[in-house]
C-alpha positions in Angstrom: -41.1 -49.0 31.3 -40.8 -51.6 28.5 -41.4 -50.1 25.0 -43.8 -51.9 22.7 -42.3 -54.2 20.0 -42.4 -52.6 16.6 -42.7 -53.8 13.0 -41.2 -51.7 10.2 -42.9 -52.5 6.9 -41.8 -51.6 3.3 -42.2 -52.9 -0.2 -38.4 -52.6 -0.4 -36.5 -53.7 2.6 -32.8 -54.0 1.7 -31.5 -57.3 3.3 -28.1 -59.0 2.8 -29.6 -61.3 0.3 -31.4 -58.5 -1.7 -34.4 -56.1 -1.5 -37.9 -57.4 -1.1 -41.2 -56.6 0.6 -40.8 -57.5 4.3 -41.4 -56.5 7.9 -38.4 -55.8 10.2 -39.4 -56.9 13.8 -37.8 -54.9 16.6 -37.9 -55.1 20.4 -35.7 -53.7 23.1 -33.5 -52.0 20.4 -32.6 -55.2 18.5 -33.8 -56.8 15.3 -35.7 -59.9 16.3 -36.3 -61.1 12.8 -37.5 -60.3 9.3 -40.7 -61.8 8.0 -43.3 -61.5 5.3 -45.7 -58.6 5.8 -48.6 -61.1 6.1 -46.8 -63.0 8.9 -46.3 -60.2 11.5 -47.0 -61.7 14.9 -49.7 -60.1 17.1 -48.8 -57.3 19.5 -46.4 -55.3 17.3 -46.8 -51.6 16.7 -46.9 -51.2 12.9 -44.9 -48.6 11.0 -45.9 -49.0 7.3 -43.5 -47.1 5.0 -45.1 -48.5 1.8 -42.8 -47.8 -1.2 -40.1 -46.0 0.7 -37.0 -48.2 1.0 -35.8 -49.4 4.4 -32.0 -49.6 4.7 -29.7 -50.5 7.6 -28.4 -47.5 9.3 -25.3 -46.2 7.5 -21.9 -46.4 9.1 -19.3 -43.7 8.4 -15.8 -44.9 9.2 -14.1 -41.6 8.5 -15.4 -38.5 10.4 -13.6 -35.6 12.0 -15.8 -34.6 14.9 -13.1 -32.3 16.4 -14.3 -32.5 20.1 -12.8 -31.9 22.6 -10.6 -28.9 21.8 -12.1 -27.6 18.5 -15.8 -27.8 19.1 -16.0 -24.4 17.3 -15.2 -26.4 14.1 -17.7 -29.2 14.8 -18.7 -31.2 17.9 -20.5 -34.3 18.9 -23.9 -32.7 19.0 -23.8 -31.0 15.6 -21.9 -33.9 13.8 -24.3 -36.5 15.1 -27.3 -34.3 14.3 -26.1 -34.0 10.7 -25.5 -37.7 10.6 -29.0 -38.5 11.8 -30.4 -36.3 9.0 -28.2 -38.1 6.5 -29.1 -41.6 7.5 -26.0 -42.4 9.4 -26.5 -44.2 12.7 -22.8 -44.9 13.6 -19.7 -42.6 13.2 -16.1 -43.6 13.8 -14.2 -40.5 14.8 -10.7 -39.7 13.6 -8.0 -39.0 16.2 -6.9 -35.6 14.9 -8.3 -32.1 14.7 -9.5 -32.6 18.3 -7.3 -31.5 21.3 -5.8 -33.6 22.7 -5.3 -35.9 19.7 -6.4 -39.5 20.4 -2.9 -40.9 20.6 -3.1 -42.0 24.3 -5.6 -43.7 26.5 -5.8 -40.5 28.6 -6.8 -38.6 25.5 -9.4 -41.2 24.6 -11.0 -40.9 28.0 -11.2 -37.1 27.5 -13.0 -37.7 24.2 -15.4 -40.1 25.9 -16.2 -37.5 28.6 -16.7 -34.8 25.9 -19.2 -37.0 24.0 -21.3 -38.1 27.0 -25.0 -37.0 26.6 -24.4 -35.1 23.3 -24.9 -37.7 20.6 -27.9 -38.3 18.3 -26.3 -41.5 16.9 -23.7 -44.0 18.0 -20.0 -43.5 17.7 -16.6 -45.1 18.3 -13.0 -43.9 18.1 -10.0 -44.5 16.0 -6.6 -44.2 17.8 -3.6 -42.5 16.2 -0.2 -43.7 15.2 1.7 -40.4 15.3 5.4 -39.7 15.7 6.9 -42.1 18.2 3.8 -43.1 20.2 4.3 -46.9 19.6 4.1 -47.6 23.3 0.5 -46.4 23.3 -0.7 -48.6 20.5 -1.6 -51.7 22.4 -3.0 -49.8 25.5 -5.3 -48.0 23.0 -6.5 -51.3 21.6 -7.2 -52.6 25.1 -9.1 -49.3 25.9 -11.4 -49.9 22.9 -10.3 -48.0 19.8 -11.3 -49.7 16.6 -8.0 -49.2 14.8 -5.4 -46.5 14.1 -4.9 -43.6 11.7 -1.6 -42.3 10.5 -0.2 -39.7 8.0 2.8 -40.2 5.7 2.7 -36.4 5.0 2.1 -33.3 7.1 -1.6 -33.5 8.1 -2.2 -29.8 7.8 -2.6 -29.2 11.5 -0.1 -29.0 14.4 -0.3 -31.6 17.1 -0.8 -34.8 15.2 2.6 -35.8 13.9 3.1 -37.6 10.6 5.3 -40.7 10.6 8.3 -41.2 8.5 9.1 -44.7 7.3 11.4 -45.5 10.2 8.8 -44.4 12.8 6.1 -46.4 10.9 8.2 -49.5 10.8 8.8 -49.2 14.5 5.1 -49.0 15.1 3.9 -51.8 12.7 4.7 -54.8 14.9 2.4 -53.4 17.6 -0.3 -52.6 15.1 0.0 -56.2 13.7 -0.2 -57.6 17.3 -3.4 -55.6 18.0 -5.1 -57.2 15.0 -6.7 -53.8 14.2 -6.5 -52.0 10.9 -4.1 -49.1 10.2 -5.8 -46.4 8.2 -3.3 -44.4 6.2 -3.4 -41.1 4.5 -1.4 -42.2 1.5 0.6 -39.4 0.0 4.3 -38.9 0.0 5.9 -35.5 0.2 8.5 -36.0 -2.4 6.3 -35.7 -5.5 4.2 -32.9 -3.9 7.3 -30.9 -3.1 8.7 -31.3 -6.6 5.3 -30.3 -8.1 5.0 -27.3 -5.9 8.5 -26.1 -6.7 7.5 -26.0 -10.4 4.5 -23.9 -9.5 6.5 -21.0 -8.2 4.7 -17.8 -9.2 1.5 -19.7 -10.3 -2.0 -18.3 -9.7 -3.3 -20.1 -6.6 -6.9 -18.9 -7.2 -7.0 -21.4 -10.1 -8.1 -24.9 -9.2 -5.8 -26.3 -11.8 -2.8 -25.0 -9.8 -3.9 -26.8 -6.7 -4.6 -30.0 -8.6 -1.1 -29.9 -10.1 0.4 -29.4 -6.6 -1.0 -32.8 -5.4 -0.1 -35.2 -8.3 -1.4 -38.7 -8.6 2.1 -40.0 -8.2 2.2 -38.9 -4.6 -0.6 -41.3 -3.8 0.7 -44.1 -6.0 4.2 -44.0 -4.5 2.8 -44.0 -0.9 0.5 -47.0 -1.7 3.4 -48.9 -3.2 5.5 -48.3 -0.1 2.6 -49.4 2.2 2.0 -52.6 0.2 5.7 -53.4 0.6 5.4 -52.9 4.4 2.2 -54.9 4.5 4.1 -57.9 3.0 6.8 -57.6 5.7 4.7 -56.9 8.8 1.4 -58.7 8.0 -1.0 -56.1 9.2 -4.4 -54.9 7.9 -3.8 -51.9 5.7 -6.6 -49.6 4.9 -6.2 -46.8 2.4 -8.3 -43.8 3.2 -9.9 -41.4 0.7 -8.4 -42.8 -2.5 -8.6 -40.1 -5.1 -6.4 -41.4 -7.9 -7.5 -44.2 -10.2 -3.9 -44.9 -11.3 -3.4 -46.8 -8.1 -6.2 -49.3 -8.8 -4.0 -51.7 -10.7 -1.5 -52.1 -7.9 -4.3 -52.4 -5.4 -6.0 -55.1 -7.5 -2.7 -57.0 -7.7 -2.2 -56.7 -3.9 -5.7 -58.2 -3.4 -4.9 -61.0 -5.8 -1.7 -61.7 -3.9 -3.6 -62.2 -0.7 -2.5 -59.0 1.1 -4.9 -57.8 3.8 -5.7 -54.5 2.2 -8.9 -52.5 2.0 -9.7 -49.3 0.3 -12.1 -46.4 0.7 -13.1 -43.4 -1.5 -15.3 -40.5 -0.7 -18.5 -38.9 -2.1 -16.6 -35.8 -3.4 -14.3 -37.9 -5.6 -17.3 -39.8 -7.0 -19.5 -36.7 -7.6 -17.4 -33.7 -8.5 -14.9 -33.4 -11.4 -12.0 -31.0 -11.6 -13.1 -29.7 -15.0 -16.2 -28.2 -13.4 -14.7 -26.7 -10.2 -14.7 -22.9 -10.5 -11.5 -21.0 -9.9 -11.5 -19.6 -6.3 -14.0 -22.2 -5.1 -12.1 -23.2 -2.0 -15.1 -25.1 -0.6 -14.0 -27.9 -3.0 -10.5 -28.1 -1.6 -9.6 -31.4 0.0 -6.5 -33.5 0.1 -5.9 -35.5 -2.0 -7.7 -33.3 -4.5 -10.8 -34.0 -6.6 -9.4 -35.1 -10.0 -10.7 -35.3 -13.6 -13.9 -36.7 -15.0 -12.0 -39.6 -16.5 -10.5 -40.4 -13.1 -14.0 -40.2 -11.5 -15.3 -42.8 -13.9 -12.4 -45.1 -13.3 -13.0 -44.9 -9.5 -16.6 -46.0 -10.2 -15.2 -48.9 -12.2 -13.0 -49.7 -9.3 -16.1 -49.9 -7.1 -17.8 -52.1 -9.6 -14.8 -54.5 -9.7 -14.6 -54.6 -5.9 -11.1 -53.0 -5.7 -12.7 -50.2 -3.6 -14.4 -51.6 -0.6 -16.3 -48.8 0.9 -17.4 -45.2 0.7 -16.7 -42.9 3.7 -17.3 -39.2 3.9 -14.0 -37.8 5.3 -16.3 -35.2 6.9 -13.8 -32.5 7.7 -15.5 -29.3 8.7 -14.0 -26.0 9.8 -15.1 -22.4 10.6 -16.1 -20.5 7.4 -13.2 -18.1 7.6 -10.7 -21.0 7.3 -12.0 -21.6 3.8 -10.7 -18.2 2.7 -13.6 -17.7 0.3 -13.0 -14.0 -0.2 -9.4 -14.6 -1.1 -10.2 -17.7 -3.1 -6.6 -19.1 -2.7 -6.3 -22.8 -2.7 -2.9 -22.7 -1.0 -4.1 -21.0 2.2 -7.6 -22.4 2.5 -8.4 -25.4 4.8 -8.7 -28.6 3.0 -11.8 -30.6 3.9 -15.4 -31.3 2.7 -18.3 -31.5 5.1 -20.9 -34.0 3.8 -22.5 -36.1 6.6 -26.1 -34.9 5.9 -25.9 -35.2 2.1 -23.6 -38.1 1.3 -26.5 -40.6 0.9 -28.3 -38.7 -1.9 -25.0 -37.7 -3.5 -24.0 -41.4 -3.8 -27.5 -42.6 -4.7 -27.7 -40.0 -7.5 -24.4 -41.2 -9.0 -25.3 -44.9 -8.5 -28.6 -44.5 -10.4 -26.8 -43.1 -13.4 -24.6 -46.2 -13.4 -27.4 -48.8 -12.8 -26.2 -49.8 -9.3 -28.8 -51.2 -6.9 -29.6 -50.3 -3.3 -27.9 -53.5 -2.2 -24.6 -52.1 -3.6 -25.1 -48.8 -1.7 -25.7 -50.7 1.5 -22.6 -52.8 1.1 -20.5 -49.7 0.5 -21.9 -47.4 3.1 -23.1 -49.7 5.9 -21.8 -53.3 5.7 -18.2 -52.7 4.7 -17.5 -49.7 7.0 -19.0 -51.7 9.9 -16.6 -54.6 9.1 -13.6 -52.2 9.0 -14.5 -50.8 12.4 -14.9 -54.2 14.1 -18.7 -53.8 14.3 -19.8 -56.5 11.8 -21.8 -58.5 14.3 -23.9 -55.5 15.4 -24.1 -52.8 12.7 -24.4 -52.5 9.0 -27.1 -55.1 8.2 -30.8 -55.7 8.7 -30.5 -59.1 10.3 -31.6 -60.9 13.4 -29.5 -59.9 16.5 -28.3 -56.6 15.0 -29.1 -53.2 16.4 -32.4 -51.9 15.0 -30.7 -49.1 13.2 -32.8 -48.3 10.2 -33.1 -45.6 7.5 -36.3 -44.8 5.7 -35.3 -43.5 2.3 -37.4 -42.0 -0.6 -35.3 -43.2 -3.6 -37.4 -41.1 -6.0 -37.4 -37.7 -4.4 -35.7 -34.8 -6.2 -33.7 -32.6 -3.7 -31.9 -29.4 -4.2 -29.2 -29.0 -1.5 -29.5 -25.8 0.5 -28.1 -24.6 3.8 -31.2 -26.1 5.5 -30.1 -29.6 4.4 -26.7 -29.4 6.2 -27.4 -29.4 10.0 -23.7 -29.1 10.7 -22.2 -26.4 13.0 -21.2 -24.3 10.0 -23.6 -24.2 7.0 -21.0 -24.2 4.2 -20.6 -26.9 1.6 -19.6 -27.3 -2.1 -22.9 -29.4 -2.4 -25.1 -26.3 -1.9 -27.1 -25.9 -5.1 -26.6 -29.5 -6.3 -29.7 -31.3 -7.7 -29.8 -34.8 -6.2 -32.1 -37.8 -5.9 -33.0 -39.4 -2.7 -34.3 -38.1 0.6 -34.0 -39.4 4.2 -37.5 -39.6 5.7 -36.6 -41.1 9.0 -33.6 -42.5 10.9 -33.9 -44.9 13.8 -31.2 -45.8 16.3 -32.0 -49.1 18.2 -35.7 -48.8 17.2 -36.1 -45.1 18.3 -36.6 -42.3 15.8 -33.7 -39.7 16.1 -34.8 -37.9 12.9 -38.3 -38.1 11.3 -39.9 -35.8 8.8 -37.3 -33.1 9.2 -37.5 -33.1 13.0 -35.0 -34.3 15.5 -35.5 -36.3 18.7 -35.4 -34.3 21.9 -33.7 -37.2 23.5 -30.1 -37.8 22.5 -29.8 -41.6 22.2 -26.3 -42.1 20.8 -23.7 -44.0 22.8 -20.2 -45.2 22.3 -20.0 -48.7 21.0 
């Protein structure tokens, strides 16, 4: 049975060239064109969203889904459900926290099997560069991963090995040959070990203690090393979850030099500030840490100047007991913030305060993540030939985040209680509603792409 062609109407359709009144024409899951509302051809089923904005489906290029192996943390069904509620239509899954880690083609196939029939939205996989798995790098590329993730420091979990400089340099020729990006957790242990040594006997229930244990210098030194390697091996370097603004200068210089380097930051670094995190609030723990108010404003300036290319959630959920909320100790709690369902209003709230437009939001949360994940011809824009992935967004709605907004496996988040602006009214994947007026589709439409 062939579905009827559809026209999605709004006074504010966010297109690559800007926002304007328009109709998005869809058939068979693809965008067939964009036209004036008065020029809709006959035979289209009309969906008129009036003053609600229509955005392209968001793309999150940094998500820990954790399945197979740790589905009790999160899994494909719950992660993609939260994504649909949050306006995300494509997730790129990180290669760690699942078992087995996605460092071989065999592990990738196990992940594909685990995802089958469980996804509300589309997904793809990053592979891993871990330890001495360089012989698996090109086979993973041939099998369809979108790039690779590595750690220069212990990742906080057994199984996914960090790489030292020697192991990284052994892998980089293969990464360069694959023509895929290398996504790096950029912290070096030296500065962190030195800082932690000075904190002997400190009170680990205080956020200030944790913040001092992960100094800015650990990120800056790692980024400087990576830029040096980028000059030598000529690969696409992507810095994940940049938290420190003191690295923006060297990253700007690297871009001016012509190095192939891109940068992301995350909603929690752009929303929270260290000065307001209560002692014992381990829900705010992440690595690198949330830093000062001044640092947050400098990150926003880095976005304005184009030094930071995109915003990704680093959605990193865990069972509630791993956050050690009763103990309130930042040294023993799991580090990670789950934010798939709330990242859009979080960022829009902060953008409105700084006079950014919806076009900027779309560039940061849809277009640029799609480009990073090799999906630029299919995802991240409202344009002819692209998947009809759309988000209907009430830009004026006032929302208080509660457990009911989360939709993840475990309803814990530092965002609970936050007053935000913006509400997802509906999310469409290839022209079909997967989330609409707080209800989810009974049909799971997501596929690997």
